[in-house]
N, C-alpha and C positions, 0 to 999 in steps of 0.2 A: 498060278503063283504070279504069271506074267500080268495078268489083269488086274490083281491086287496091287501090284507094284506100280502099275500105271495110274490106277486110282491114287494111290500114295503121292505120286509126283505131281498129279493134277491138284491134290488137295493142299499140298505145301505150296505149290505155285499160287494159287488161289489165295492162301493166307499171306504169302509174302506180298503180292500184289496189292491186296485190300489194305495191308499195314501201309504201304508205301502211298497209295492214293490217299489215304485218311490223313496222312501227315502232310501231304501237300495242299490241302484245303484250309488248314489252319492259318489265320491271318490274325496278327495282333494289331491293336490301336496304333502303336508305333509305326508299323510298316504302312498302314492306311494314311496316316498323317504325314509320313514321309514320302509316299507316292504322290499324295496332293501337292505338297509343296513342290516335288520335282515337276509335275504337270505345270504348275502355276509359272514356275521359273522357266520352263520351256516355252509356254505361252508368252512371257514377256520377252524373252530373247527372240522368239519369232516375230512378234510385233515390231521389236527393234529392227530387225533385219528387213523387214517389209518396208519400214520408212526409210531405210537407207537405200533400199532398191528403188522405192518411187523418187526419192531425190536424185539418184543417178540416173533414171529415166528422164527426168527433168533437163538434167545437165546433157545428156546425149540428145535430147530434142533441139535444145539451144543450139548446140554445136552442129547438129545437121542443119538448122535453119542458116546458120553462119556460113557454114560450106556451100550451100545452095545460093546464098545471096552472092558469096565470091565467084561461083561458077558462072552465075548470071552477069556480073560485072566483068569478067574476063570475057566471056562470049560478045558482050556489047562493045567491048573497046577492041577486039580483034576484028569484028565485022564492019 
């Protein structure tokens, strides 16, 4: 009796998991299109952020050069 009950539980669990797994793999054309659109938007946003970071890095480099020039100027005047 215990063995048949265990087999019944295993069979029910297998059926439930098979149903869950099969519904998880269904993909509609709309969801694929939406996913592609979202990826494209993310790539555009990423490219824009990278461009902003590059511009910021150029500004940081300019400011570092100005600071270095000022330090050199101060050292020359102090010496």
